[in-house]
Every structure is written in structure tokens, then in C-alpha cells.
C-alpha positions in Angstrom: 70.9 110.8 67.5 73.7 111.8 69.3 71.6 114.7 70.9 69.2 112.1 71.7 71.7 109.6 73.5 73.1 112.4 75.5 69.4 113.6 76.7 68.8 109.8 77.7 72.1 109.7 79.7 71.4 113.0 81.2 67.7 111.9 82.5 69.4 108.6 83.8 72.3 110.4 85.8 69.4 112.7 86.8 67.0 109.9 88.1 69.8 108.1 89.6 71.0 111.2 91.7 67.4 111.8 92.7 66.9 108.3 93.9 69.8 108.4 96.0 68.2 111.2 97.5 65.2 109.7 98.5 64.5 108.3 102.0 66.0 111.5 103.5 64.8 111.7 107.1 64.0 115.0 108.6 67.0 117.5 109.8 67.1 117.5 113.7 68.8 120.6 115.4 69.5 120.7 118.9 70.0 123.9 120.2 72.2 124.3 123.4 72.1 126.3 126.6 75.0 128.8 125.1 73.4 128.9 121.5 75.4 125.9 119.5 73.4 124.1 116.9 74.0 120.8 117.0 72.8 119.1 113.7 72.1 115.5 112.6 70.6 113.7 109.7 70.2 110.0 108.7 70.0 109.4 105.0 69.2 106.3 102.8 71.1 106.1 99.7 70.6 103.5 97.1 73.3 100.8 97.6 74.4 101.1 94.0 75.5 104.9 94.1 78.8 105.8 95.4 78.6 109.6 96.2 75.7 111.8 97.2 74.9 115.4 97.5 73.3 116.7 100.7 72.2 120.3 101.1 73.4 121.6 104.5 71.7 124.3 106.5 74.9 126.7 106.3 78.1 126.8 105.0 79.5 127.7 108.6 80.1 124.2 109.8 82.6 122.3 111.9 82.9 119.0 113.5 81.5 117.4 110.2 81.1 113.5 110.8 79.5 111.0 108.3 79.4 107.3 109.2 77.6 104.6 107.6 75.6 102.0 109.0 78.4 100.1 110.4 79.8 103.2 111.8 82.7 103.5 109.5 83.9 107.0 108.5 82.9 108.0 105.2 84.8 110.7 103.1 83.4 113.8 102.7 83.9 117.3 100.6 82.3 120.3 101.3 81.3 123.2 98.4 79.3 126.3 100.0 76.3 124.9 101.6 76.6 121.5 99.7 78.4 118.3 100.9 79.4 115.4 98.7 79.5 112.1 100.7 81.4 109.2 99.6 78.7 106.3 100.2 80.7 103.3 98.6 77.6 101.1 98.7 76.4 102.5 102.0 72.4 101.8 102.8 72.3 104.2 105.6 74.5 107.4 106.4 74.4 109.4 109.7 75.8 113.3 108.9 76.3 115.3 112.0 77.8 118.7 112.2 77.6 121.7 114.1 76.5 125.0 112.4 76.9 128.5 112.9 73.3 129.5 112.6 72.5 131.2 116.2 73.4 134.8 116.9 72.7 136.5 120.5 71.8 140.2 120.8 70.2 142.1 123.4 69.0 138.8 125.4 67.5 137.2 122.4 68.9 134.2 120.5 68.0 134.3 116.8 68.1 131.0 114.8 68.3 131.6 110.9 68.8 128.6 108.1 67.2 126.9 105.3 66.5 123.4 104.6 65.1 121.5 101.8 63.4 119.0 104.0 61.2 119.2 107.2 63.4 120.0 110.6 62.8 119.6 113.7 64.3 122.0 116.3 65.0 121.4 120.0 65.1 124.9 122.1 67.2 124.6 125.3 65.9 124.4 128.8 64.2 127.5 130.0 63.9 129.1 126.8 60.6 130.6 125.5 59.7 131.0 121.9 59.5 135.0 120.9 59.1 134.8 117.2 58.9 132.3 114.3 58.3 133.1 110.7 56.4 130.1 109.8 53.6 127.8 111.1 54.9 124.7 112.7 53.6 121.5 111.6 54.0 120.4 115.5 55.1 121.4 118.8 55.8 119.7 121.7 57.3 121.6 124.6 60.5 122.9 123.4 60.4 120.9 120.1 59.0 122.4 116.9 58.8 120.7 113.9 58.9 123.3 110.9 58.3 122.6 107.2 61.0 123.1 104.3 62.2 126.6 103.6 63.9 129.5 105.0 63.6 129.6 108.8 63.6 132.2 111.3 63.3 131.6 114.9 63.9 133.8 118.0 63.5 132.6 121.4 65.0 134.0 124.9 66.3 132.0 127.8 65.1 132.7 131.3 68.0 133.6 133.6 68.6 131.6 136.5 68.5 134.0 140.1 69.3 133.5 143.4 67.2 134.9 146.3 67.4 135.2 149.9 64.5 135.2 151.9 64.2 134.9 155.7 61.2 133.0 157.4 60.6 132.4 161.0 59.9 129.1 162.4 59.0 128.7 166.1 60.3 132.1 167.0 63.7 131.6 165.2 64.9 133.6 161.8 66.0 131.0 159.1 67.7 132.2 155.7 66.6 130.6 152.9 68.8 131.0 149.7 66.8 130.0 146.5 68.1 129.3 142.9 65.3 129.1 140.1 64.7 130.7 136.9 61.1 131.3 138.3 60.2 134.6 140.0 59.6 134.3 143.7 57.5 137.0 145.3 57.2 135.5 148.6 58.3 132.7 150.7 56.9 131.4 153.9 57.4 128.2 156.1 56.0 126.4 159.1 57.5 123.0 161.1 56.6 120.6 158.2 56.7 122.6 155.0 58.2 125.6 152.9 55.5 127.8 150.7 56.8 130.2 147.8 
């Protein structure tokens, strides 16, 4: 009898924890041009639950901030790659942090993390995808929607360079300086327009 009561209590506790985790939105990861990962996630815990456990994409995080729907700061406790948030009856929790998940070597940036939910990764401007270990559920320019699991994504960023060209207009030579990530082979001009 005592064993049945313990099993029932454990089942109720498990259901309560599971309900608290329902409604998790995707993890959003924005990668900056200098290789920093800014992570955000919105959670919708049940209001009768006082704490929720959330899996982080890395245990190496900084600038952690958890707020409720009224932007009130919530208490957090990190244990490895898990965080416990004291929701205290909140119906929405906005979680933001920086994660150390990007490495740089020989001109290639490598993003590596694990997520239990779908993640949306936004790469920096001028970036080019080099490799990805999974099939994205959606691709939109620099944004990639990725399924749950271990993610490994590599990308490069085209360097912005300056180039100098000389053009002749009406017999006068003019020096033109360009700043671009594109490779410009030739530059010409006339009285009305420039061509590259």
C-alpha cells in the first residue's frame, strides 16, 4: 500500500513537471559578426508551478536574464547545462543568455550545441554556410530552423576589403575607392554612371 502511494505521488510530480515544460517555444540563437551566440527562449509554465527546469544549449553561459510577463526579474540557479527558474506563478518566462558555443579556426566559424527543442539560428551578415550535420526544417536567407538534437554548423564570413580603381572621364583620371565584401574585377565610368 505504501509503495502504491509513493508511485502515485511520483507520477503526479512527473506530470506536474511535464506540464510545466509544455508550451516551450523554439530556442532562438543569433550569431553576431564576432562569433558570439545570443540565445533567447520564451516558456509558458503552468501558473500553479513554482519552479521549472530548462535545458540550456551549453553549460558555458553568461549574462543570464529570466523575466516574467510583467518584466519582473526571476531567480535562477544553474546546474551544469540545466537551469531552475523560480516562476512563482508566472504564465510566461522570457529567458536570455549568451552561450559560448562558437569556435573560430582557419577562417571558419563552428557552432556546436545540443537542444531538446527546435532551434532557429540566425547567421551574421555576409556569412556563407559551409557545413551542417542535419537537414534544416526551413531555410530563409541567413536563418536556419533546425530540428532538436546535436547541432554542428560551420560557416565563413566574406571579408570586407577596399579596392582602388582609376577611371577616366572626359580625359581626366579619377581615383575611386570601394569598400565591399564582393570581389570587383573591373570598374568603369562615364559622365552619368559607374559600372563594376
